[in-house]
N, C-alpha and C positions, 0 to 999 in steps of 0.2 A: 504494500500500500504506500502510495507516495504522499507527500505533504498536502496535496490538493484534494485528496479523497476523504470524504467524511464517512466514518464507519456507520453502517446501518444498525439502527436500534432493533433488536429482535421483536419488540412490541409493534413497531411499524410494519415489519415483515408479516407478522401474524394478522394484523388488521388488514393489510393489503390482500392477503390470501383469502380472508373471509369475504371481503368486498367482491373479489373476483368470483368466488364460488356462489354468492347469492344474487349476482347480477343476472338479469334476464338474458338468455342466449341471443346471439344475433338473429337466429332463425325465428325465434318467438317475437323479437322486437320487430322484425320485418312483417311478420304476420299481423301483429297488433296495428302497425301503421297502415297496412293494406285494408284491414277491417274498418278502421276509422275512416279512411278515404272512401271505401265502398258505402258506408252508412251516410257519409256526406252527400255522395251522388244520389243515394236513394231519397234523401230528404228533398232534393231538388227535381225529382222526376215529375213529369207532366201531371200525373194523377195525385200527387201529394198535396195535402192542404198547405204545405209550406213552399210549394214551387215558387221560385223567385223571391222568397222572403228570408232565405238563409244567406247571411253575408259571409260568414266564415265558420268552419268547424276546425277546432284546434285542440291539441292535447293539453291537459293541465296536470298539475300534481307531479307525481313521480315519473309519469311518462314524458312530461314536458322537459324535465331535467335529466332524463336518461338514468333514472334511479329505480325503475320498476324492479321489484324483487321476484326472483324466479320461484316457482312452486317448490315447497320443501319435499313433498312426496309426489309420487306418480299420479295420484288421484286428486291432488290439490290443483287449484287454478290460480291464474293471476288476473288482475283487473287492469283495465285501461279507462282512464277518466278523460272525457272530452267535453268541451264547451261548445254549444251550438248558439252562435250569436245570430239572433233573429231580428228582423224588422217587423214589429207588431203594431197594430193600431193603438192609438192612445186609449188608455183605460183598460187594456187587456189585464185580466186578473191572473194571479198565479195558477188558479185552476184551469183557466182557458189555455194558458201557455203550455202547461204540462200535458193537458189532454190533447192539444193539437200536435205536440211533438210525439206523443204516444201513437196517435192515429197515423201520423206521417211515417213513422218507422214500421209499425205493425202491418199496415196495409189491409187488404181484403182477406177474408177467410180463404185458406189454401195457399196464400203467398208464403214465400220462404221464411219471413220473419214473424208471421202471425202467431205461432206458438212459442216463439223464442223471446217475446217482448213483454216486459212488465213495467207498469207505471209505479213509481215510488213517490215519496213526498217532495223530493228535490231533483229527481232525475228519472230518466227512462233507461232501463237496463235491457241489453240484448245478451242473452245467455248462449254461449257456444260450449262445446264439449270441454275444452281446456282453458277457457278464459271467459270473462264477460266484459262488456263495454258499457260504461255508465255515461249517458249523454245528459248534460245539464243545460237547460235552456237559459239564455241570458239575453239581456237587452242593453245596448250602450247607454251610458249616462250622457245626456246632451251636454255639449260644451266642455267635455273632459278629454284628456289624452286618449289615444287609441286603446281600446280594449278595457277601459274602465267601465265596468258593467254591473248591473244588478242581476242577481239570480232569483229564481222563483222558488217558493216553498208553499206547498198546499197539502193539508191533510183533510181528506173528505169528512172525517169526524169533527173537524173544527171549522165551522162555517165562515169564520172571518178570513179575509184575504191576507 
């Protein structure tokens, strides 16, 4: 070792090893990105109640910073979180925003996503065999920097918006 080489701390090596082992594989990362892109295209299809109203769909959370954790066991799944930035009419309630996103993803009976889609209080989930995608509807806050938005939350058992 020369005078310019800093010895590696064993704790740093162990931490780096753990980080590498729990990181999502390149194959699963590519699959997650493809599924998010496919869902974005689905939202803008001609038959969708959101056709022409989706401005951008982008990853958020761990997926956005490339820190999604791989499943620990073979039967575990990983999740992908996405934001669906929509242009909605003034006065749209959280219930309306979530219901519209749900309808846009789910589609008609017999469609590919019909049985895979679930509406939650803050997002719509699409369940795949090895992963699920959570899509959260959002609306830009007028006059703010790009992507400063409000998300919607609605529980059917709580009538207030």
